[in-house]
C-alpha positions in Angstrom: 51.9 -16.0 27.8 49.4 -15.0 30.5 46.0 -13.4 29.3 44.7 -10.1 31.0 41.1 -11.5 31.6 40.2 -8.0 33.5 41.5 -5.8 30.4 39.6 -8.3 28.0 36.6 -8.1 29.8 36.6 -4.3 30.2 37.4 -4.1 26.5 34.2 -6.2 25.9 32.2 -4.3 27.9 33.2 -1.0 26.3 32.6 -2.8 22.9 29.1 -4.2 24.0 28.2 -0.6 25.3 29.4 1.2 21.9 27.3 -1.3 19.8 24.3 -0.8 22.2 24.6 2.8 21.8 24.6 2.6 17.7 21.5 0.3 18.0 19.6 2.7 20.3 20.8 5.7 18.2 17.6 7.6 17.7 15.7 6.6 20.7 14.3 8.9 23.3 16.8 9.6 26.1 16.3 10.7 29.4 17.4 14.1 28.5 15.1 14.1 25.3 12.2 13.2 27.5 12.7 16.1 29.7 12.7 18.4 26.8 9.5 16.5 25.3 7.3 17.0 28.7 8.1 20.6 28.6 5.2 20.8 26.0 2.7 19.9 28.7 2.5 23.2 30.8 -0.3 21.7 33.0 -2.0 25.2 33.1 -5.6 25.8 34.3 -6.7 26.0 30.2 -4.6 22.8 29.6 -6.5 20.9 32.5 -9.7 22.2 31.2 -9.1 21.1 28.0 -7.9 17.7 29.0 -10.9 17.2 31.5 -12.8 18.1 28.3 -11.5 15.7 25.8 -11.1 12.9 28.0 -14.7 13.0 29.1 -16.2 13.6 25.7 -16.4 13.1 21.9 -13.3 15.2 20.1 -15.9 15.9 17.0 -18.3 17.4 19.6 -15.8 19.6 21.1 -14.1 20.5 17.9 -17.2 22.0 16.0 -16.5 25.2 14.7 -19.4 27.5 16.2 -18.8 30.1 13.1 -19.3 27.2 10.7 -22.3 25.9 12.7 -23.8 29.1 12.3 -23.3 29.4 8.8 -24.5 26.1 7.5 -24.4 25.2 3.9 -27.5 26.6 1.7 -29.8 23.6 1.1 -31.4 25.6 -1.9 -29.6 24.4 -5.5 -29.7 26.1 -8.8 -30.0 22.7 -10.6 -31.1 19.3 -9.0 -31.9 16.1 -10.6 -35.1 14.5 -9.7 -35.2 11.2 -8.0 -37.3 9.3 -5.6 -36.7 7.2 -2.5 -33.2 6.5 -0.8 -31.5 3.3 -0.7 -29.7 1.6 1.9 -26.6 -0.6 1.6 -26.8 -1.5 5.2 -23.6 -3.5 6.5 -22.2 -4.0 3.1 -19.3 -2.6 0.8 -21.4 -2.1 -2.0 -21.7 1.8 -2.1 -20.1 1.6 -6.1 -22.9 -0.6 -6.9 -25.9 1.3 -5.3 -24.1 4.4 -6.9 -24.1 3.1 -10.2 -27.5 1.8 -10.1 -29.0 5.0 -8.4 -27.6 7.0 -11.6 -29.2 4.8 -13.6 -32.7 4.6 -11.8 -33.0 8.5 -11.9 -32.6 8.4 -15.4 -35.3 5.8 -15.7 -37.7 7.4 -13.0 -37.6 10.7 -15.2 -37.8 9.0 -18.6 -40.7 6.8 -17.9 -42.2 8.2 -14.7 -41.7 5.2 -12.6 -42.0 7.0 -9.2 -40.2 5.4 -6.2 -38.6 2.5 -8.0 -35.2 0.9 -7.6 -33.1 -2.0 -9.6 -32.2 -5.2 -7.8 -28.8 -4.3 -6.3 -28.7 -8.2 -5.0 -29.3 -9.6 -8.5 -26.1 -7.5 -9.9 -24.2 -8.5 -6.5 -24.5 -12.0 -7.1 -22.9 -11.5 -10.6 -20.5 -9.5 -9.3 -19.4 -12.0 -6.6 -19.3 -14.9 -9.0 -17.3 -12.8 -11.8 -14.7 -11.8 -9.1 -14.2 -15.4 -8.1 -13.4 -16.3 -11.6 -11.3 -13.1 -12.1 -8.9 -14.7 -8.8 -9.1 -18.2 -10.2 -8.0 -17.2 -13.4 -5.2 -14.8 -12.2 -3.9 -17.8 -10.1 -3.7 -20.0 -13.2 -2.1 -17.1 -15.2 0.5 -16.8 -12.5 1.0 -20.3 -11.7 4.7 -20.3 -12.9 5.5 -17.5 -10.7 6.6 -18.3 -6.9 4.4 -17.6 -4.0 6.2 -14.2 -2.9 5.9 -13.0 -6.4 4.3 -9.4 -5.8 1.3 -10.2 -8.0 0.6 -13.7 -6.5 1.0 -12.2 -3.3 -1.7 -9.6 -3.9 -4.1 -12.2 -5.3 -4.1 -14.3 -2.4 -4.5 -11.0 -0.2 -7.6 -10.2 -2.2 -9.5 -13.2 -3.6 -12.8 -11.3 -3.3 -14.4 -8.4 -1.7 -17.9 -6.2 -2.0 -16.2 -3.1 -3.0 -15.4 -1.8 -6.4 -15.9 1.0 -9.0 -17.7 2.1 -11.9 -16.2 -0.1 -14.5 -17.7 -2.9 -12.5 -21.2 -1.2 -12.8 -20.7 -1.2 -16.5 -19.2 -5.0 -17.1 -22.0 -6.5 -14.9 -24.8 -4.6 -16.1 -23.9 -4.9 -19.7 -23.3 -8.7 -19.4 -26.1 -9.9 -17.3 -28.7 -7.2 -17.5 -30.8 -5.9 -14.4 -34.0 -6.6 -12.6 -36.5 -4.5 -10.3 -35.7 -5.1 -6.8 -39.2 -6.7 -6.1 -37.8 -9.6 -8.4 -34.6 -10.5 -6.4 -34.7 -8.8 -3.0 -32.1 -8.4 -0.4 -31.3 -11.2 2.1 -29.4 -11.3 5.4 -26.0 -12.2 3.5 -26.2 -9.2 0.9 -27.0 -6.7 3.8 -24.5 -8.0 6.0 -22.0 -9.4 3.4 -18.8 -9.9 6.0 -19.3 -13.7 7.1 -20.3 -14.5 3.4 -17.4 -12.8 2.2 -14.9 -14.5 4.7 -16.2 -18.1 3.8 -16.1 -17.5 0.1 -12.6 -15.9 0.4 -11.5 -18.8 2.0 -12.7 -21.1 0.0 -10.8 -19.1 -3.1 -7.8 -19.5 -1.4 -7.9 -23.1 -0.9 -8.8 -23.5 -4.6 -5.9 -21.2 -5.6 -3.6 -23.4 -4.1 -5.3 -26.6 -5.6 -4.7 -25.1 -8.9 -1.3 -24.1 -8.2 -0.4 -27.7 -7.1 -2.0 -29.3 -10.1 -0.3 -26.9 -12.3 3.1 -27.7 -10.7 2.6 -31.6 -11.1 2.2 -30.7 -15.0 -1.6 -30.2 -15.5 -1.9 -28.4 -19.0 -4.4 -25.2 -19.5 -7.3 -27.0 -20.4 -7.1 -29.6 -17.4 -7.0 -26.4 -15.3 -9.6 -24.6 -16.9 -12.1 -27.5 -16.1 -11.1 -27.8 -12.7 -11.8 -24.0 -12.3 -15.1 -24.7 -13.8 -15.9 -27.1 -11.2 -14.6 -24.7 -8.4 -16.9 -22.1 -9.9 -19.7 -24.6 -9.5 -18.8 -24.5 -5.5 -18.8 -20.8 -5.4 -22.1 -20.6 -7.3 -23.9 -23.0 -4.7 -22.6 -21.0 -1.8 -23.9 -17.5 -3.3 -27.1 -19.2 -4.0 -27.5 -20.2 -0.4 -26.7 -16.8 0.5 -28.3 -14.7 -1.8 -30.8 -16.4 -3.6 -30.6 -17.8 -7.3 -30.7 -15.1 -9.8 -33.7 -15.1 -12.2 -33.5 -15.8 -15.8 -37.1 -14.6 -16.9 -39.9 -12.8 -14.7 -42.8 -10.9 -15.2 -43.1 -7.2 -14.0 -46.1 -4.7 -13.6 -45.0 -0.9 -14.3 -46.7 2.0 -12.8 -49.2 2.3 -15.3 -50.6 -1.3 -14.6 -48.9 -3.0 -17.7 -47.4 -6.7 -17.0 -44.7 -7.8 -19.4 -42.4 -10.5 -19.2 -38.5 -10.1 -19.5 -35.3 -11.0 -19.3 -32.8 -9.4 -17.3 -30.9 -8.2 -20.5 -34.3 -7.2 -22.1 -35.0 -5.4 -19.0 -31.6 -3.7 -18.9 -32.0 -2.4 -22.8 -35.6 -1.2 -22.2 -35.0 0.8 -19.1 -31.6 1.6 -18.9 -30.4 1.1 -22.9 -27.1 2.9 -22.7 -23.4 1.5 -23.6 -22.3 2.1 -20.0 -18.8 0.9 -21.3 -18.2 3.5 -24.1 -20.6 6.2 -23.2 -19.0 6.8 -19.8 -15.7 8.7 -18.7 -14.0 8.4 -15.4 -12.4 11.9 -14.2 -9.9 11.7 -11.5 -8.4 14.2 -9.2 -5.0 13.2 -8.0 -2.5 16.0 -7.6 0.0 13.5 -6.6 0.3 12.5 -10.3 0.8 14.4 -13.7 -2.4 16.1 -14.8 -4.0 15.7 -18.5 -2.8 12.4 -18.6 -4.8 9.1 -19.1 -4.1 6.1 -16.3 -5.1 2.7 -16.2 -4.9 0.3 -13.3 -3.6 -3.0 -14.0 -6.0 -5.9 -13.1 -8.5 -3.4 -11.3 -11.8 -5.0 -12.8 -14.6 -7.0 -11.5 -14.6 -9.4 -14.6 -11.7 -11.1 -16.1 -13.0 -10.4 -19.8 -14.1 -6.8 -18.6 -12.4 -3.4 -18.7 -9.3 -2.3 -16.4 -10.4 1.0 -14.5 -8.9 3.5 -16.8 -9.4 7.3 -16.0 -8.3 11.0 -16.8 -6.7 12.9 -14.3 -7.5 16.5 -14.1 -7.4 19.5 -11.8 -10.6 19.8 -9.8 -12.2 23.0 -11.6 -12.0 21.1 -15.1 -13.9 18.3 -13.4 -16.3 20.6 -12.0 -17.1 22.1 -15.2 -18.1 18.8 -16.8 -20.2 18.1 -13.7 -22.3 21.0 -13.7 -22.9 20.4 -17.4 -24.3 17.3 -16.7 -26.6 18.4 -13.6 -27.8 21.2 -15.9 -29.1 18.4 -18.4 -30.7 16.7 -15.4 -28.3 14.0 -15.3 -27.2 12.4 -12.1 -23.3 11.2 -11.8 -21.3 8.8 -10.2 -19.0 10.5 -7.6 -16.7 9.0 -5.1 -14.6 11.0 -2.1 -13.1 10.4 1.2 -16.5 10.7 3.1 -15.2 10.2 6.4 -13.4 13.8 6.7 -14.9 16.7 8.2 -18.5 15.0 8.2 -21.1 15.6 10.6 -23.2 12.7 10.0 -26.0 14.1 12.3 -26.6 16.8 9.8 -25.4 15.4 6.7 -22.7 18.3 6.2 -19.3 18.0 4.6 -17.4 21.1 5.4 -13.5 21.4 5.8 -14.2 24.5 8.2 -16.8 22.4 10.4 -14.4 21.1 12.9 -11.3 23.0 14.2 -9.2 20.3 15.5 -6.0 22.7 15.5 -7.4 25.1 18.4 -8.6 22.1 20.4 -5.3 20.1 20.3 -3.1 23.3 20.2 -1.4 22.7 16.9 -2.0 22.7 13.2 -2.9 20.3 10.5 -1.2 21.6 7.2 -0.9 19.2 4.7 -2.5 19.7 1.4 -4.3 17.1 -0.8 -1.3 16.0 -2.5 0.6 15.5 0.8 -2.3 13.7 2.2 -2.5 11.1 -0.6 1.2 10.6 -0.7 1.3 9.9 3.2 -1.8 7.8 2.8 -3.6 9.9 5.2 -6.6 10.3 2.6 -8.0 8.5 -0.7 -11.3 7.6 -2.2 -13.3 5.4 0.4 -17.2 5.8 -0.5 -19.3 6.3 -4.0 -22.7 8.4 -4.0 -24.5 9.9 -6.4 -24.1 13.7 -7.2 -27.6 15.2 -7.7 -27.2 18.9 -7.1 -25.2 22.1 -7.2 -25.8 25.6 -6.4 -24.1 28.5 -8.2 -23.2 32.3 -7.2 -24.0 34.9 -9.5 -20.7 34.4 -11.2 -21.9 31.0 -11.9 -19.3 29.5 -9.8 -20.3 26.6 -7.7 -20.7 27.1 -4.0 -22.2 24.2 -2.6 -23.1 20.5 -3.8 -25.5 17.6 -2.6 -25.2 13.8 -3.2 -27.7 11.1 -2.8 -26.4 8.5 -0.3 -27.3 5.0 0.1 -27.2 4.8 3.9 -30.7 4.8 4.3 -32.8 7.6 5.5 -31.3 10.3 7.6 -30.5 14.0 7.6 -31.6 15.9 4.6 -33.5 12.7 3.7 -30.6 10.8 3.0 -28.7 13.4 1.2 -25.1 14.9 2.1 -24.3 18.8 1.4 -21.1 19.6 0.7 -19.2 22.8 0.4 -17.3 23.7 -2.6 -14.1 23.6 -0.7 -14.8 20.3 0.8 -15.4 19.0 -3.0 -11.9 20.6 -3.7 -10.3 18.8 -0.7 -11.9 15.2 -0.7 -13.5 14.7 -4.1 -11.5 12.2 -6.3 -13.7 10.7 -9.1 -16.6 11.8 -11.1 -17.9 9.6 -13.8 -19.4 11.6 -16.9 -21.5 10.8 -19.9 -19.4 11.3 -22.8 -21.5 13.9 -24.1 -20.4 16.6 -21.3 -16.8 15.8 -21.8 -14.8 18.8 -23.1 -12.5 18.5 -26.4 -9.4 18.8 -24.3 -10.4 15.2 -22.4 -11.2 13.9 -25.8 -7.8 14.4 -27.1 -6.3 13.0 -23.7 -8.5 9.8 -24.2 -6.4 9.1 -27.4 -3.4 8.5 -25.4 -1.8 5.2 -24.6 -2.7 4.9 -20.9 -0.3 5.0 -18.3 -0.4 1.4 -16.5 -0.1 1.6 -12.6 -0.1 -1.7 -10.5 -3.1 -3.2 -9.0 -1.9 -2.6 -5.5 -1.4 1.1 -5.8 -3.1 2.3 -2.3 -4.7 5.1 -4.0 -6.9 2.6 -5.9 -8.4 0.8 -3.0 -12.4 -0.4 -3.6 -15.0 2.1 -2.7 -17.2 0.7 -0.2 
C-alpha cells in the first residue's frame, strides 16, 4: 500500500491551521485593527489634546475650572479642637497615627495639654512584635496543611506589615499602654519602614519554614512554642536595633509643670482611660455586600489573642448621622477612605467633580461605588481623623474635614472633602458606642458573617 505523502501533508497543514485559528480566536485581526484605528481621527483638536497630554500632567489638564472656581467652604458647623499635625513620613502607619490622634484630641481638650502627641514609635514597636507572633503562631496552627493551602499561602505572603486598622489600635494600646512622644521618639526606621520590614519579614519566613520542618519531624506543641519564643527573641533584638527599646517606666512633666512617674499602662489609664475594645464600633459602607449585617474578617487582627476586625455594614447616610452626632459632641473619629481618588494634594481638596477626565479623554467613566469595589477599582487605602462638618440649613452635610498625618501642607495639614466625595470614597468610620443608633445596637447582636483574611476589600490601611 502506497502512502499519499502530499495528501497527508496537506491534511496536516489544514489541521494545524484550524487548531491555530481556534487558539487565536478572540485576538486582534487585521480587519479588527483597521476598525479600531478609526477611533482616532487625527483632527486638529485630537492633535491638540495629544500634544497637551504627552507634555503635561494629566491631573493638571483635567482640573474642572467650574469646580476650581467653587472650592469647598472651609467654615464648619462643628469642629473638634486639636493642636499640631503629625507626620507618618515614609511608613504605612496611618491607622496608628489616626487612632492616636483621635485619642490625643480628647486628651488635649480634657487636660488642656496644648500641642501634644502620643509616641507612635512606642506602639509601633509592640505592633511589629505582636504581628510577628501572630504569623509564627499561624504557622504552628497550620503545620499539618500543605504549603499550597490557601491560608498557609496567605500567611507566607503576609508575614508582617506596617499597615493596619482600628482593632490594632485597641489591642496594642490596651495591652501595652502609651507614652508621650518625647519618651520614645521616632527613628529613621520608624519614619522609613521599608528596609526594616523587608528584613524582619524575610526572617519570619525563614522561621516559618523551620517551624513547619520541626513539626513534620514530630515536634510537639510545647517544643514548637519554645522554638517560637526563641525566634521572637531574635525579632525583638532586630526591632530594638531599628526602633529603640520601649520604656517600662518613665517620668513626664505636664504643661502645668507637674512631674510624675508612670508605667505606659498607668499613663494610658490616666490620659485615655477608655475600653477601646468595647466602647468603639466600626461602621462600613460596602454596597457590594448586604447592608444592616454584622461581618468579621478571619485572622485580620494585630495580636493573636486580640479581636478580629468586625464591622456593621450600613448605607452612607446612616454612617453620616452617627458621625455628625460625635462631632457635635466635640469627639473626633477614626475615618478611612480611598484617598487617592479625585484628590488635589496641593490644595488639600477631595471632590469627585474636581477633575474632568471624561472630557479630556473623550469618553465616560461610569462605574458606581459597588462596581468599583467589585472590579477592585476602589477600596480603603488610608486612615485619617474626621474633625469637622458643615451642615446646610436643613441639617444636611455639605463639607467635611479630616486631620491627616502627612505633616504640614495645605489647610495646615487637613484635607477638605465634599459630601459627594464622602459618599463615593468613604469606607469606614469608627464611632464611640454612645453615638450609635438603636438599629445598630440590634445588629450588633447578630452572629457575624465570617469573611476570609485574603478578601481584597480588607487590605491594610497605610
